[in-house]
N, C-alpha and C positions, 0 to 999 in steps of 0.2 A: 523828379522827386528828390528832396534834400536828404542828406545823411541822417538828420535828426528824425525825419518822418520814417525812415527805413530802419532805424536802429533797433526796433523791437521785433522786426520780422526775422524769424528763424529759418535758416536753410539747414536741412539734415542730409548729410552725405552718407551713403551706405556702400561700402566696398571692402574687399578682403585682399590680403597680400601675404605671401610666404615663399619659402624656397621651393615649395611644391608647385604653386600656381603662378609664381612671378609677382612682380610689384606694379605692373602696368596700370591696373585699375586704380590702385591707391594713388600712384603718382599723378595721373591725369585728373583724378577727382580733387587732389590737393592743389593742382594747378588752377582748376576752376575756382576752388574756394579762395585761393590767393587773389584772384581777380575780383572777387566779390566781398571779401572780408571787411573792406572799408565801409560798406553800405549795409551789410547784413550780419547777424549773429550766426556764426558757423559752428555746427556740431558734426562730429564724425562718429559713425557707428561701425564697429568692426569686430570680428571674431578673433580672439587670442592674438593680439598684436605683440610682437616682441619689442624689446626696449628701443632698439635703433629705429624701428618703424614708427613707434609712438613719438619719438623725438622729431622725426620728419613730419608727421601729421601736425604736431603742435606748432609748426612754423606757419601754418595757414588756418588751422582751426583751434579756437580757444578751448573747446570742450571735446573730450574723447569719451565714448561710451562703449564698454566692452560687452559683447553679446555672448551667450553661452554656446560653445561649439557643439554641445550635445543635442541641442534642439533641432528639429527638422525645419526646413525652410518654410513650410506651411505654418508651423508653430511660431516661428520668428515673425512672419508677416502679420499674424494675428496679434502678437505682442506689440509690434510697432504701431499697428492700426489703433490699438487701445490707448497708446501713449499720445496720439495725435489729437489736437483740438480742432483741426480743419483750417487753422490759420497759418500753417507752415508750407514751405516748399521742400519736397523730398526728392533727392537726386540718387538714382540707382546706377551703379556701374558694376556689372558682373553677369555671368551667364546663368546663374541660378535664379535671377530675378525675372522669371518668365511671365507669361500671360496670367497664370494662376496666382502668382505672387502679387502682380500688379492689381488683379481683381480684388483681392482682399484689402489692399491698401486704398483702393478707390472708395471704399465705404467711409473713409475718414473725411472725404471732401477736400483734402489738401491738394495743392498743385503738384503734379508728378512729372519728373524729368528723368529720361533714361539716356545714359551715355552708352552707345552701342558700336560694335564693329563686326557683327556677324549676321544681322537682319534675318534671323532664323525662326522667329515666332511672332505672333500678333502682339502689337503694342496698344495699350490703353492709356498711355501717358499723354499729358498735355503737350509735351515737347520731347522730341528725340534728337540727339546730337550725335553725328558721326563725322569726324574730321577727315576720314578717308575721302578722296575725290572720286569722281566718275560715277557716283550713284545718284539716283533720282527717286521720287516718290513711288515710281513703278516697281522699284526693288523691295518695297516694304509693304507689309500688311499692317495697317494702322486704323485707329478709330477715325471717324469723319472729322473730329475736332482737333486731331493731332497735327501739330506743326513740326516740320522737319528742318533742321539746320545742318546742311551737309557740306563737306569739302574743307580745304585748308583755310578758308576765310574764318572758320570756327576752330582753328587749331588750339588745342588745350595745352598751352605753354605757360610756364612760370614767367614772372615779370622780367627776370634777368634775360630770358631769351627773346621776349617781346622787344626789349630795349635793343638787343643785339641786331634784331631784324631791321631796326630803324637806322643803325649805325654799323654797316657791314665793313669788315676789314678787307681792303683790296690786296694788301701784301701779306702773304703767309709764309711760314717756314716749310721746308721739305720734311714734314712730319706727318704721321698717320694717327688720327684719333680712332680708337677701337673700343666699341661698347656694344654688347649684345643683350642689354637689359639688366634689370636688377637681380635676376636669379640665374639666367643662362643655365637652365635645368640640365640640359644635355651636354654642357661644356663645349658648345659649338665654337667657342673662341679658339680652342686648340686646332680645329680644322682650318680656321682662318689663318692662324699663325703658320701652320704647316704649308698652306698655299703660298703665303708670302715668302717663306723660306725657299720653296721650289722655284719661285719667280726671281730669286736672288735679290730681293728688295734690300736696299741699304738705308732707307729712311728710318728715323727713330719712330718706334711704335709707342704712342701714349695710350696705355691700356687703362680703362676705367671699369672697375668691378662694383656691383651693387652689394648692399648689405646682406642679401639672401644668397650670394654666391658661395658654394660649398666645395669647390674643387681647387682651392688655393695650392695645396701641396702638389697636385699633379701639374698645375700650371708652372709652379716654381721649378719643378724638376725638368720640364721641357725647356724653359728659358735658360736654365743653367747649361744645357748642352747645345743650345741653338746658336746659330750665327747671327740671329736678329739682335738689334739693340732695342731695349724696351724699358719703359718706366711703368710702374703700377700705382694707380691711385684707387683707394677703396673708400666707399661711402662719400664720394665727392659732393661738396656743397654746390648749389647752382652757380655761385660765382667761380668756383674752381672749374666746373664743367665749361662755362662760357670761355674762360681764359684758355683752356686746353683746345677747345674747338676753334677759337679765333686764330690760334697760332698754327693749327694743323691744316695744311693744304688739302689733305685727303682725309676721308673718314670711311670706316667700315662699320656698319650698324645693322641691326635688325630693322625691318620696316615697321617700327613701333614708335612710341613716343620719343625715343632718343634720336630717331632719324628726323623727326619734325624739328627737334631742337637744333640739330646740326644745320639743317637747311636754313634756319633763321640766321645763322652766322655766315653762311655761304661757303662754298668749296666743292670739291669733287666727292660726291657721295656714292659709295658702293654698298649694295644691299645683300644681306645673307638672311633668307627667311628661316625662322626658327620655330614657327607655330602656324597652325592653319588659319587662325584669325587675322594673320597679317597679309593674306592674299590680295585683298582689295587695295590696301596701301601700296603693296609691291606693284600691282598691275598699273595703278594710276601714276605712280612716280616714274615708272619706266616709259609709259606711253607719252607722258608730258616732258620726258627727258630731264626731269628733275634729278634723276639718279641713274645708276648703271648697275648691271649684274656684277657680282664680285669676281666672276671668272674673267671679266674684261679689265681688271685692274692693270693699269699701266699701258693700256692699248687704245685709249680714247684720243681722238685727234683734237687739235686746237680748236677747230670749228665746233666739234661736239661739246667741248668744255665751255665755249662762249655761249652756245645755245642754252646749255644747262644753267649757267649763271644768270642769264636773262630770265629764264623760266622761274628760277628761285625767287628773284626780286618781285616778279609778278604775283606769284601765289602766296608768298610769305611777307606781308606788309607790316606786321607787328601791331595790327589794330584789332585783333580778336578780343582783347579785354573790353574794349569799348562796345563791341557788338554783343558780348555776353551780358554786360551791365544793362544794356537796353532790354534784352530778352527777359532778364530776371526782374528788372524794375516793372516791366509790363505785367509779368505774372503776379508780382506783389500787389500791383494796383487792382488786378482782377479779383484778388482775394478780398479787397475792400468794397467791391461792388455787390449789389443785391439785385434780384429780379422779382418783380411782382406784376400782377395783372393791372392793366389800365383801369381807371375809374372816372366818374363824372368830374371829380375835382381837378382832373388833369387837363380839362378842355382848353383852358386859357394858356397853360404851359405849352401844350401841343401846338396851339395856334401861333404862339410866339416862335417856336422852333421852325414850324413850316414856313414862316414868313421872314425868317432871319436871313438876310442876304449873304 
């Protein structure tokens, strides 16, 4: 399907992000929008976005629509269903968009896509995406027509990281990239830095903080008295993130979107779980030796590092944008199709089809 044919098809993204719930849902929805914006008209629906978050969303979505925070999610789903013509593709990313929410939206006859990482309720969506590995259809309760796209082949990465996956840096500096997500609600980064101090690490720590991080004063106070050498970057653009990741031989991240990003650049990744919804990613990355537990920092053998590097190249090939474009093009084409009962006027057409070699 050409870009011109696709230009009028709308994709609506629905996700929320804040200091309280983190930014993961918004970041990965924006990553998907960035892969598709050349072919679709992308709209983003969100509750109470702060200015920095709106700026981030506008990089991938031309239109932002603010939803009232006071409405219940049932009221919100009803409102959205009434706004839909049935010609759109709607992408949901968040834990409040459960079966009941999906059921209301199904009345609009739009194509429904759910980005998921907890598989804890029944899905009525046409497509479910979960880029955590190690899961199968048996882990899900879904409608008979639902298609699942699972594992790192469908990594929700921004274009800068997809490019990095295709051109990995073999030589890196003795530095540590550290990021625990856009919010790091519990300030787990302090625990990480204290562990590095205990291990008497001398490598420079390249710390990246998200726009929702609220513990800057406490972090500054710790670093002021610490023996660690550190730089701090806040609200890093994707290009800055890639540059820092490419130069850092090591990384300490939460098993969330940022860990997928680092694995695209290659290097020794150590994981610190900060939320329950990260357990599938953590389990898969450790099992496949894509990454290691943070407690093992500085203790991995050369053989272990080599195996990890090979696994990273296998699982992160930088082609997920192409795969998503195919999925959404197919959904768009399905919206253009109709179904009717066969009639006598179809007899010659059916004969031609049946005898077409």
